[in-house]
C-alpha positions in Angstrom: 0.0 0.0 0.0 3.0 2.3 0.1 2.7 2.7 -3.7 0.3 5.6 -4.2 -0.2 4.5 -7.9 -1.9 1.4 -6.6 -4.2 3.6 -4.3 -5.0 5.7 -7.4 -5.9 2.5 -9.4 -8.2 1.4 -6.5 -9.9 4.8 -6.4 -10.4 4.7 -10.2 -12.0 1.3 -10.0 -14.3 2.5 -7.3 -15.3 5.4 -9.5 -16.8 2.8 -11.8 -18.7 1.3 -8.9 -16.5 -1.7 -8.7 -16.6 -3.6 -5.4 -12.9 -3.7 -4.6 -11.4 -6.1 -2.0 -7.8 -5.3 -1.2 -5.6 -8.2 -0.1 -2.2 -7.2 1.4 -0.6 -9.8 3.6 2.0 -7.3 4.7 -0.2 -4.3 5.2 -1.3 -2.9 8.5 -5.1 -2.4 8.4 -5.1 0.5 10.8 -2.3 2.4 9.1 -3.9 1.9 5.6 -7.3 3.0 6.8 -5.8 6.1 8.5 -3.5 7.0 5.6 -5.8 6.2 2.6 -9.3 5.6 4.0 -9.2 2.0 2.6 -9.9 -1.3 4.3 -7.6 -4.2 3.6 -7.7 -8.0 4.1 -4.5 -9.5 5.5 -5.8 -13.1 4.9 -6.6 -14.3 1.4 -10.4 -13.9 1.0 -12.1 -17.3 0.3 -14.7 -15.9 -2.2 -14.9 -15.9 -6.0 -14.3 -12.6 -7.8 -15.1 -11.5 -11.3 -11.5 -10.2 -11.6 -8.3 -10.4 -9.7 -5.6 -7.7 -10.3 -2.1 -8.4 -9.0 -0.6 -5.0 -8.4 2.7 -6.0 -6.8 5.1 -8.9 -7.2 5.1 -10.1 -3.6 6.9 -13.4 -3.2 3.9 -14.4 -1.1 1.8 -14.5 -4.3 4.1 -16.8 -6.3 2.5 -20.1 -5.2 -1.1 -19.0 -5.1 -3.6 -20.2 -7.7 -5.6 -17.0 -8.3 -7.7 -18.8 -11.0 -9.3 -20.5 -8.0 -10.3 -17.1 -6.7 -12.2 -16.1 -9.9 -15.7 -16.9 -11.2 -15.9 -19.2 -14.2 -15.5 -16.4 -16.7 -13.3 -14.3 -14.4 -9.9 -12.8 -15.3 -6.6 -12.6 -13.5 -4.4 -9.7 -14.6 -0.9 -8.8 -13.3 0.3 -5.2 -13.4 3.8 -6.3 -12.4 6.3 -8.9 -13.6 7.2 -11.4 -10.9 
């Protein structure tokens, strides 16, 4: 969440009425809410999404199967190279 470009992308998605769930295993929920007014999940949500956007190349994300987190026609898009 230190990268303000990611915060800008989240805000832009919300402008289009997207229901955004932010997963950041390294983030501090209190600090993120205080600094940006955003709520984060520090544990991977166990729900299906229409889209998953990987905005950082955390090593924590390398072994995760994000296709299991998307609906049947969902997409997974990475903004960063890992």
